[in-house]
TIMI-2910 file (N, C-alpha, C, CB; in pm, 1 decimal, decimal comma, always signed):
<rs>
+----------+----------+----------+----------+----------+----------+----------+----------+----------+----------+----------+----------+------+
!      n_x !      n_y !      n_z !     ca_x !     ca_y !     ca_z !      c_x !      c_y !      c_z !     cb_x !     cb_y !     cb_z ! resn !
+----------+----------+----------+----------+----------+----------+----------+----------+----------+----------+----------+----------+------+
!    +68,5 !   -127,1 !     +1,0 !     -6,0 !     +1,1 !     +2,1 !    +99,3 !   +124,0 !     +2,5 !   -104,9 !     +6,7 !   +134,5 !  Unk !
!    +55,6 !   +257,9 !    -79,2 !   +119,4 !   +343,9 !    -87,8 !    +84,8 !   +419,1 !    +49,3 !   +101,9 !   +401,4 !   -212,0 !  Unk !
!   +231,7 !   +470,5 !    +98,7 !   +224,6 !   +543,2 !   +209,9 !   +241,3 !   +687,0 !   +178,3 !   +318,0 !   +497,2 !   +303,2 !  Unk !
!   +191,4 !   +800,6 !   +224,9 !   +178,9 !   +930,4 !   +196,6 !   +187,6 !   +994,7 !   +356,0 !    +35,9 !   +959,1 !   +105,7 !  Unk !
!   +311,6 !  +1042,4 !   +389,2 !   +355,7 !  +1094,3 !   +511,3 !   +395,3 !  +1261,7 !   +516,8 !   +476,8 !  +1006,6 !   +546,7 !  Unk !
!   +295,3 !  +1325,7 !   +529,7 !   +325,9 !  +1484,0 !   +547,5 !   +364,2 !  +1524,2 !   +680,0 !   +204,5 !  +1571,8 !   +514,2 !  Unk !
!   +457,1 !  +1618,3 !   +673,1 !   +508,9 !  +1683,4 !   +795,4 !   +520,7 !  +1838,5 !   +771,5 !   +651,6 !  +1620,9 !   +835,5 !  Unk !
!   +575,8 !  +1906,1 !   +862,3 !   +628,2 !  +2063,6 !   +889,7 !   +521,6 !  +2161,8 !   +908,4 !   +714,2 !  +2122,8 !   +767,4 !  Unk !
!   +393,5 !  +2094,8 !   +935,4 !   +302,3 !  +2176,9 !   +982,5 !   +329,7 !  +2267,6 !  +1109,4 !   +199,7 !  +2099,5 !  +1001,9 !  Unk !
!   +293,9 !  +2385,9 !  +1121,9 !   +304,4 !  +2451,2 !  +1291,3 !   +205,0 !  +2547,7 !  +1313,8 !   +450,9 !  +2535,6 !  +1331,5 !  Unk !
!   +210,5 !  +2620,0 !  +1414,4 !   +144,4 !  +2754,4 !  +1415,1 !   +236,3 !  +2859,7 !  +1409,5 !    +61,9 !  +2775,6 !  +1531,1 !  Unk !
!   +195,8 !  +2973,7 !  +1300,1 !   +241,5 !  +3068,9 !  +1273,1 !   +193,4 !  +3191,2 !  +1262,6 !   +280,1 !  +3046,5 !  +1204,3 !  Unk !
!   +250,0 !  +3316,7 !  +1274,5 !   +160,8 !  +3420,5 !  +1266,6 !   +184,9 !  +3474,0 !  +1153,1 !   +163,3 !  +3510,6 !  +1365,9 !  Unk !
!    +51,4 !  +3539,9 !  +1108,1 !    +32,4 !  +3620,0 !   +960,7 !   +158,5 !  +3676,1 !   +912,6 !    -72,4 !  +3748,7 !   +968,1 !  Unk !
!   +160,7 !  +3646,4 !   +788,9 !   +289,4 !  +3697,2 !   +728,2 !   +421,1 !  +3604,3 !   +746,2 !   +318,7 !  +3836,3 !   +792,7 !  Unk !
!   +413,5 !  +3524,0 !   +802,0 !   +551,3 !  +3400,9 !   +822,0 !   +514,2 !  +3301,2 !   +708,7 !   +556,8 !  +3298,3 !  +1001,4 !  Unk !
!   +636,5 !  +3215,1 !   +732,1 !   +656,9 !  +3121,0 !   +623,8 !   +643,5 !  +2970,1 !   +702,8 !   +814,3 !  +3150,1 !   +545,0 !  Unk !
!   +635,1 !  +2870,5 !   +610,2 !   +640,0 !  +2729,1 !   +650,7 !   +692,5 !  +2646,4 !   +532,6 !   +497,5 !  +2677,7 !   +696,6 !  Unk !
!   +741,7 !  +2560,6 !   +540,6 !   +779,5 !  +2477,5 !   +445,6 !   +706,0 !  +2327,3 !   +473,3 !   +937,3 !  +2476,9 !   +445,3 !  Unk !
!   +611,2 !  +2241,9 !   +395,9 !   +558,2 !  +2125,8 !   +417,4 !   +640,8 !  +2055,3 !   +333,6 !   +418,0 !  +2113,6 !   +397,4 !  Unk !
!   +661,8 !  +1907,0 !   +399,4 !   +707,4 !  +1793,6 !   +332,9 !   +630,8 !  +1700,3 !   +306,9 !   +793,6 !  +1743,1 !   +384,7 !  Unk !
!   +645,0 !  +1592,6 !   +227,0 !   +577,2 !  +1485,5 !   +187,1 !   +657,1 !  +1382,7 !   +145,7 !   +493,6 !  +1515,2 !    +96,2 !  Unk !
!   +662,2 !  +1253,0 !   +213,7 !   +744,5 !  +1142,7 !   +161,0 !   +660,0 !  +1029,2 !   +104,9 !   +835,8 !  +1088,5 !   +270,2 !  Unk !
!   +705,9 !  +1007,7 !     +1,1 !   +575,5 !   +897,4 !    -79,2 !   +636,9 !   +749,1 !   -125,0 !   +508,2 !   +978,5 !   -252,3 !  Unk !
!   +575,3 !   +647,5 !    -80,9 !   +641,7 !   +552,2 !    -46,7 !   +650,4 !   +443,8 !   -185,1 !   +576,2 !   +501,4 !    +84,8 !  Unk !
!   +603,9 !   +496,6 !   -300,5 !   +603,8 !   +398,2 !   -431,0 !   +681,4 !   +471,7 !   -528,3 !   +450,2 !   +361,7 !   -496,9 !  Unk !
!   +748,1 !   +343,9 !   -583,5 !   +832,3 !   +406,1 !   -700,0 !   +769,0 !   +458,1 !   -804,5 !   +916,9 !   +318,9 !   -758,2 !  Unk !
!   +648,5 !   +434,0 !   -843,6 !   +589,7 !   +496,8 !   -950,7 !   +570,9 !   +659,6 !   -919,0 !   +453,3 !   +421,9 !   -979,7 !  Unk !
!   +598,8 !   +687,7 !   -810,3 !   +610,9 !   +869,4 !   -776,7 !   +657,0 !   +943,4 !   -893,4 !   +730,9 !   +915,4 !   -650,9 !  Unk !
!   +796,3 !   +864,3 !   -926,5 !   +851,2 !   +962,0 !  -1029,3 !   +789,6 !   +983,5 !  -1171,3 !   +983,6 !   +923,6 !  -1052,8 !  Unk !
!   +694,4 !   +907,8 !  -1182,1 !   +603,0 !   +904,4 !  -1353,0 !   +467,9 !   +950,7 !  -1301,7 !   +579,0 !   +715,6 !  -1450,6 !  Unk !
!   +430,7 !  +1020,0 !  -1167,5 !   +288,3 !  +1057,7 !  -1092,6 !   +311,9 !  +1219,7 !  -1117,1 !   +270,7 !  +1001,6 !   -897,2 !  Unk !
!   +184,3 !  +1267,9 !  -1163,4 !   +181,5 !  +1404,6 !  -1115,6 !   +107,7 !  +1393,3 !   -976,1 !   +105,7 !  +1506,7 !  -1222,7 !  Unk !
!   +203,8 !  +1523,4 !   -905,7 !   +119,7 !  +1498,9 !   -732,4 !    +66,4 !  +1646,1 !   -697,1 !   +254,5 !  +1441,8 !   -573,3 !  Unk !
!    -10,4 !  +1651,1 !   -577,8 !    -77,7 !  +1774,8 !   -529,7 !    -60,0 !  +1801,1 !   -377,3 !   -227,8 !  +1766,1 !   -561,8 !  Unk !
!    -76,4 !  +1923,5 !   -350,9 !   -118,7 !  +1957,0 !   -195,4 !   -224,3 !  +1977,4 !   -194,2 !    -67,3 !  +2060,3 !   -123,2 !  Unk !
!   -319,0 !  +1959,0 !   -110,9 !   -444,2 !  +1971,9 !    -88,2 !   -461,0 !  +2019,2 !    +51,7 !   -510,6 !  +1854,0 !   -117,7 !  Unk !
!   -544,4 !  +2091,4 !    +79,3 !   -605,4 !  +2127,3 !   +214,0 !   -750,6 !  +2136,3 !   +250,6 !   -562,1 !  +2243,7 !   +243,7 !  Unk !
!   -788,8 !  +2110,7 !   +386,0 !   -919,5 !  +2109,3 !   +437,1 !   -906,2 !  +2200,8 !   +553,6 !   -972,6 !  +1966,3 !   +472,8 !  Unk !
!  -1003,0 !  +2283,9 !   +547,5 !   -999,4 !  +2383,8 !   +670,1 !  -1159,6 !  +2324,2 !   +716,6 !   -980,4 !  +2588,1 !   +622,6 !  Unk !
!  -1168,2 !  +2361,8 !   +856,6 !  -1282,3 !  +2303,2 !   +922,0 !  -1418,6 !  +2368,4 !   +895,7 !  -1257,6 !  +2304,0 !  +1063,3 !  Unk !
!  -1490,7 !  +2269,5 !   +847,2 !  -1619,8 !  +2283,9 !   +790,3 !  -1595,7 !  +2332,4 !   +645,9 !  -1710,1 !  +2382,4 !   +874,5 !  Unk !
!  -1515,5 !  +2289,5 !   +584,1 !  -1504,0 !  +2314,7 !   +430,7 !  -1462,5 !  +2180,7 !   +351,7 !  -1388,4 !  +2433,2 !   +401,4 !  Unk !
!  -1482,4 !  +2204,6 !   +265,7 !  -1419,9 !  +2098,7 !   +171,6 !  -1278,7 !  +2061,6 !   +140,1 !  -1459,7 !  +2124,6 !    +61,5 !  Unk !
!  -1242,9 !  +1952,3 !    +91,7 !  -1082,1 !  +1952,4 !    +64,2 !  -1054,0 !  +2017,2 !    -74,4 !  -1016,2 !  +1792,1 !    +62,8 !  Unk !
!   -975,9 !  +2105,8 !    -60,6 !   -938,2 !  +2185,1 !   -228,2 !   -779,3 !  +2168,1 !   -237,7 !   -981,7 !  +2392,3 !   -241,2 !  Unk !
!   -763,5 !  +2152,6 !   -378,5 !   -623,9 !  +2155,5 !   -435,5 !   -563,8 !  +2290,5 !   -419,3 !   -622,3 !  +2117,3 !   -585,4 !  Unk !
!   -448,4 !  +2294,7 !   -384,8 !   -381,5 !  +2431,7 !   -388,8 !   -275,0 !  +2429,0 !   -475,9 !   -331,3 !  +2479,5 !   -257,9 !  Unk !
!   -197,2 !  +2298,9 !   -499,7 !    -92,2 !  +2349,6 !   -571,9 !    -61,4 !  +2198,0 !   -619,6 !    +28,5 !  +2444,2 !   -485,2 !  Unk !
!    -34,6 !  +2182,8 !   -761,9 !     +1,2 !  +2061,6 !   -825,1 !   +153,9 !  +2081,1 !   -922,9 !   -137,1 !  +2018,0 !   -920,1 !  Unk !
!   +204,3 !  +1962,2 !   -925,2 !   +311,2 !  +1956,2 !  -1003,4 !   +306,7 !  +1832,3 !  -1102,6 !   +427,3 !  +1956,0 !   -916,8 !  Unk !
!   +341,3 !  +1836,7 !  -1211,1 !   +377,7 !  +1729,7 !  -1304,6 !   +504,2 !  +1639,4 !  -1264,1 !   +404,4 !  +1795,2 !  -1439,2 !  Unk !
!   +517,1 !  +1521,9 !  -1346,6 !   +622,1 !  +1450,1 !  -1305,2 !   +759,0 !  +1508,9 !  -1344,7 !   +605,4 !  +1320,3 !  -1353,5 !  Unk !
!   +748,1 !  +1624,7 !  -1450,8 !   +857,9 !  +1685,1 !  -1481,9 !   +855,0 !  +1821,0 !  -1421,4 !   +876,0 !  +1684,1 !  -1620,2 !  Unk !
!   +783,8 !  +1842,4 !  -1328,6 !   +809,3 !  +1968,2 !  -1251,1 !   +749,2 !  +2058,5 !  -1327,6 !   +953,2 !  +2006,6 !  -1223,2 !  Unk !
!   +615,8 !  +2091,5 !  -1404,7 !   +517,9 !  +2199,9 !  -1432,5 !   +453,2 !  +2189,4 !  -1322,2 !   +429,3 !  +2193,6 !  -1554,9 !  Unk !
!   +456,9 !  +2320,7 !  -1291,2 !   +363,1 !  +2349,7 !  -1145,6 !   +237,9 !  +2448,2 !  -1184,2 !   +467,7 !  +2440,4 !  -1009,3 !  Unk !
!   +165,2 !  +2439,6 !  -1093,7 !    +48,0 !  +2540,5 !  -1070,6 !     -7,7 !  +2556,7 !   -960,5 !    -51,0 !  +2521,4 !  -1138,9 !  Unk !
!    -81,4 !  +2671,3 !   -940,7 !   -117,3 !  +2702,0 !   -809,9 !   -254,4 !  +2756,4 !   -808,8 !    -22,3 !  +2794,3 !   -749,3 !  Unk !
!   -334,7 !  +2758,5 !   -711,6 !   -496,8 !  +2809,2 !   -707,1 !   -469,4 !  +2926,8 !   -693,8 !   -604,5 !  +2761,2 !   -592,5 !  Unk !
!   -567,3 !  +2997,3 !   -717,2 !   -563,8 !  +3169,6 !   -736,4 !   -554,7 !  +3212,8 !   -600,0 !   -708,4 !  +3247,8 !   -812,8 !  Unk !
!   -591,6 !  +3149,7 !   -488,3 !   -592,5 !  +3192,3 !   -341,0 !   -465,1 !  +3202,4 !   -283,9 !   -667,4 !  +3101,5 !   -256,5 !  Unk !
!   -340,3 !  +3109,9 !   -368,5 !   -219,6 !  +3097,9 !   -294,6 !   -118,6 !  +3148,0 !   -419,4 !   -192,9 !  +2932,7 !   -227,6 !  Unk !
!   -161,0 !  +3196,1 !   -522,2 !    -53,1 !  +3230,9 !   -609,8 !    +33,1 !  +3337,1 !   -589,3 !    -96,8 !  +3250,2 !   -719,9 !  Unk !
!   +155,2 !  +3327,0 !   -612,7 !   +255,0 !  +3432,9 !   -566,5 !   +290,8 !  +3389,1 !   -446,8 !   +206,5 !  +3576,8 !   -557,4 !  Unk !
!   +238,2 !  +3306,5 !   -343,6 !   +265,0 !  +3274,6 !   -220,4 !   +326,3 !  +3151,0 !   -186,7 !   +164,6 !  +3284,5 !   -160,9 !  Unk !
!   +259,5 !  +3026,2 !   -264,8 !   +298,4 !  +2901,4 !   -232,6 !   +377,6 !  +2846,9 !   -330,1 !   +196,6 !  +2823,0 !   -206,9 !  Unk !
!   +458,1 !  +2781,9 !   -320,0 !   +570,7 !  +2722,9 !   -442,7 !   +548,2 !  +2544,3 !   -415,5 !   +783,9 !  +2787,6 !   -402,1 !  Unk !
!   +519,6 !  +2502,8 !   -513,7 !   +544,2 !  +2347,4 !   -507,5 !   +656,2 !  +2305,7 !   -544,8 !   +462,4 !  +2272,3 !   -579,1 !  Unk !
!   +726,4 !  +2184,9 !   -511,9 !   +840,3 !  +2118,1 !   -603,2 !   +857,3 !  +1947,6 !   -536,8 !  +1012,3 !  +2225,5 !   -584,5 !  Unk !
!   +954,6 !  +1913,5 !   -606,2 !   +968,8 !  +1783,5 !   -594,7 !  +1097,6 !  +1724,8 !   -616,4 !   +886,8 !  +1731,1 !   -669,1 !  Unk !
!  +1117,8 !  +1623,2 !   -554,0 !  +1251,4 !  +1547,7 !   -561,9 !  +1238,8 !  +1404,0 !   -575,3 !  +1334,8 !  +1571,5 !   -441,6 !  Unk !
!  +1244,1 !  +1364,4 !   -724,7 !  +1213,9 !  +1239,9 !   -771,1 !  +1302,3 !  +1131,5 !   -701,0 !  +1229,1 !  +1239,3 !   -918,7 !  Unk !
!  +1435,1 !  +1161,4 !   -684,7 !  +1521,7 !  +1066,5 !   -608,4 !  +1489,3 !  +1035,4 !   -480,5 !  +1645,4 !  +1108,3 !   -600,5 !  Unk !
!  +1459,2 !  +1140,5 !   -396,3 !  +1410,1 !  +1118,0 !   -260,8 !  +1280,4 !  +1090,0 !   -226,8 !  +1434,7 !  +1213,2 !   -193,2 !  Unk !
!  +1185,7 !  +1082,6 !   -332,4 !  +1056,4 !  +1074,0 !   -348,2 !   +979,4 !  +1144,9 !   -244,7 !  +1023,1 !   +945,5 !   -355,8 !  Unk !
!   +991,8 !  +1261,7 !   -264,3 !   +944,1 !  +1388,6 !   -185,4 !   +863,6 !  +1503,5 !   -253,9 !  +1063,9 !  +1454,7 !   -131,1 !  Unk !
!   +771,1 !  +1549,2 !   -198,2 !   +710,6 !  +1655,7 !   -259,2 !   +706,6 !  +1761,3 !   -125,0 !   +557,6 !  +1610,3 !   -331,7 !  Unk !
!   +722,3 !  +1922,2 !   -157,9 !   +760,4 !  +2018,4 !   -102,4 !   +639,6 !  +2123,3 !   -134,4 !   +899,1 !  +2048,3 !   -144,5 !  Unk !
!   +609,8 !  +2188,5 !    -32,5 !   +511,6 !  +2326,7 !    -33,2 !   +581,2 !  +2435,2 !    +48,5 !   +351,9 !  +2300,1 !    +40,5 !  Unk !
!   +635,3 !  +2527,0 !    -19,5 !   +668,7 !  +2634,0 !    +47,2 !   +577,9 !  +2739,0 !    +55,5 !   +772,5 !  +2674,9 !     +3,5 !  Unk !
!   +542,6 !  +2787,4 !   +183,2 !   +429,2 !  +2882,3 !   +175,8 !   +494,9 !  +3010,5 !   +261,8 !   +276,1 !  +2812,8 !   +246,1 !  Unk !
!   +463,6 !  +3124,6 !   +191,2 !   +514,3 !  +3245,9 !   +228,4 !   +390,1 !  +3337,1 !   +245,2 !   +618,0 !  +3297,4 !   +125,8 !  Unk !
!   +414,2 !  +3448,4 !   +330,3 !   +297,5 !  +3540,1 !   +345,4 !   +196,9 !  +3513,2 !   +394,3 !   +257,1 !  +3582,4 !   +255,4 !  Unk !
!   +187,0 !  +3386,1 !   +476,3 !    +69,4 !  +3319,0 !   +540,3 !    -44,2 !  +3404,8 !   +612,7 !   +124,4 !  +3227,1 !   +640,8 !  Unk !
!   -138,8 !  +3379,9 !   +549,4 !   -265,0 !  +3439,9 !   +599,2 !   -363,4 !  +3367,7 !   +688,9 !   -335,9 !  +3475,7 !   +491,4 !  Unk !
!   -446,6 !  +3412,5 !   +773,7 !   -528,1 !  +3321,1 !   +858,6 !   -610,5 !  +3226,3 !   +793,6 !   -611,3 !  +3392,1 !   +940,8 !  Unk !
!   -662,4 !  +3261,2 !   +691,7 !   -746,8 !  +3184,9 !   +571,7 !   -659,6 !  +3043,8 !   +523,8 !   -764,5 !  +3302,2 !   +421,3 !  Unk !
!   -512,4 !  +3071,7 !   +548,0 !   -444,9 !  +2950,2 !   +512,5 !   -458,6 !  +2844,6 !   +614,0 !   -305,6 !  +2975,4 !   +488,6 !  Unk !
!   -507,1 !  +2870,6 !   +728,8 !   -517,5 !  +2754,3 !   +831,3 !   -622,0 !  +2666,0 !   +786,1 !   -550,3 !  +2801,1 !   +979,4 !  Unk !
!   -551,3 !  +2527,7 !   +800,4 !   -607,3 !  +2397,0 !   +741,6 !   -531,8 !  +2311,1 !   +770,6 !   -628,4 !  +2385,6 !   +606,8 !  Unk !
!   -578,5 !  +2180,3 !   +756,9 !   -482,5 !  +2073,9 !   +758,1 !   -440,5 !  +2024,9 !   +599,0 !   -549,6 !  +1950,7 !   +846,1 !  Unk !
!   -330,2 !  +1995,8 !   +572,6 !   -287,3 !  +1994,9 !   +449,3 !   -223,2 !  +1839,7 !   +414,0 !   -186,2 !  +2115,5 !   +436,9 !  Unk !
!   -269,6 !  +1819,9 !   +296,3 !   -230,0 !  +1678,4 !   +261,5 !   -156,6 !  +1684,1 !   +128,8 !   -357,9 !  +1579,2 !   +251,5 !  Unk !
!    -56,5 !  +1577,0 !   +109,4 !    -22,4 !  +1546,7 !    -29,1 !   -102,8 !  +1408,3 !   -100,0 !   +139,6 !  +1525,3 !    -27,7 !  Unk !
!   -138,6 !  +1386,4 !   -211,8 !   -182,4 !  +1294,7 !   -300,6 !   -157,6 !  +1308,4 !   -421,1 !   -292,2 !  +1278,7 !   -295,6 !  Unk !
!   -174,8 !  +1205,0 !   -509,0 !   -144,1 !  +1197,9 !   -640,4 !   -250,9 !  +1299,9 !   -709,4 !   -149,8 !  +1044,5 !   -691,6 !  Unk !
!   -227,3 !  +1312,9 !   -827,0 !   -329,6 !  +1394,9 !   -902,7 !   -372,7 !  +1334,1 !  -1046,7 !   -268,8 !  +1541,1 !   -924,7 !  Unk !
!   -502,3 !  +1257,5 !  -1034,6 !   -600,8 !  +1276,0 !   -941,2 !   -562,4 !  +1195,6 !   -808,2 !   -735,6 !  +1232,8 !  -1002,1 !  Unk !
!   -617,9 !  +1243,8 !   -697,5 !   -597,9 !  +1186,7 !   -594,9 !   -655,0 !  +1041,4 !   -580,6 !   -637,7 !  +1268,6 !   -508,3 !  Unk !
!   -547,2 !   +939,8 !   -525,4 !   -621,6 !   +835,7 !   -489,7 !   -703,6 !   +808,9 !   -401,1 !   -571,3 !   +769,7 !   -479,3 !  Unk !
!   -760,0 !   +679,2 !   -353,6 !   -832,3 !   +665,0 !   -227,6 !   -794,0 !   +710,4 !   -116,3 !   -851,6 !   +557,3 !   -200,2 !  Unk !
!   -675,5 !   +655,0 !    -77,2 !   -582,5 !   +657,2 !    +44,5 !   -539,2 !   +797,3 !    +73,5 !   -454,1 !   +567,7 !    +22,6 !  Unk !
!   -562,0 !   +841,8 !   +192,9 !   -458,9 !   +986,9 !   +204,7 !   -413,1 !   +949,6 !   +347,1 !   -548,0 !  +1172,0 !   +195,4 !  Unk !
!   -296,3 !  +1036,6 !   +351,1 !   -225,0 !  +1016,7 !   +480,3 !   -283,3 !  +1094,0 !   +609,4 !    -79,7 !  +1061,1 !   +458,5 !  Unk !
!   -201,9 !  +1130,0 !   +709,9 !   -279,6 !  +1169,1 !   +820,4 !   -271,0 !  +1326,5 !   +791,3 !   -220,3 !  +1113,8 !   +972,0 !  Unk !
!   -207,3 !  +1400,4 !   +722,1 !   -216,6 !  +1518,9 !   +684,3 !   -129,3 !  +1600,8 !   +794,0 !   -362,9 !  +1555,1 !   +668,4 !  Unk !
!   -108,6 !  +1750,6 !   +787,2 !    -25,0 !  +1812,9 !   +884,3 !   -108,6 !  +1941,4 !   +885,2 !   +140,2 !  +1826,6 !   +845,9 !  Unk !
!   -126,6 !  +1976,2 !  +1043,0 !   -193,0 !  +2095,7 !  +1079,9 !    -92,5 !  +2216,6 !  +1046,9 !   -236,0 !  +2089,3 !  +1235,4 !  Unk !
!   -175,4 !  +2315,9 !   +974,2 !   -108,0 !  +2460,6 !   +958,7 !   -188,3 !  +2559,6 !  +1028,8 !    -94,3 !  +2509,5 !   +805,6 !  Unk !
!   -168,9 !  +2622,3 !  +1114,6 !   -224,9 !  +2737,9 !  +1178,8 !   -175,3 !  +2895,0 !  +1178,4 !   -224,5 !  +2700,3 !  +1300,1 !  Unk !
!   -264,7 !  +2966,0 !  +1111,6 !   -212,4 !  +3090,4 !  +1101,8 !   -288,0 !  +3196,0 !  +1195,3 !   -215,5 !  +3128,1 !   +958,8 !  Unk !
!   -195,5 !  +3232,8 !  +1275,9 !   -301,3 !  +3305,5 !  +1404,1 !   -166,3 !  +3390,9 !  +1507,8 !   -414,5 !  +3135,9 !  +1530,7 !  Unk !
!   -234,8 !  +3515,7 !  +1519,2 !   -152,5 !  +3608,6 !  +1589,8 !   -163,3 !  +3574,7 !  +1776,2 !   -214,7 !  +3773,6 !  +1539,6 !  Unk !
+----------+----------+----------+----------+----------+----------+----------+----------+----------+----------+----------+----------+------+
</rs>
């Protein structure tokens, strides 16, 4: 079974930065598009950033210019650099394939608050 292990979430003040990491256990990772998703309390899970197997990226309008997705195909890692964080970025962040597989990791909590 594929394992997705997210880390790096924390409590941060508005305007701060965080870098999230995701370790992916499967070798097909290097052939796969990946995404970072988030789910805020009472809201549906949404895709915030995506990256193709050859590192073409795209981000949602709500985070454009602030979030950057990247990957390391050798280490099987996906990263999300988040800058200029806002309270509305508060959510549990998940990584998954694009489109997402049925299995989700535990996510990592990001809280933006003063």
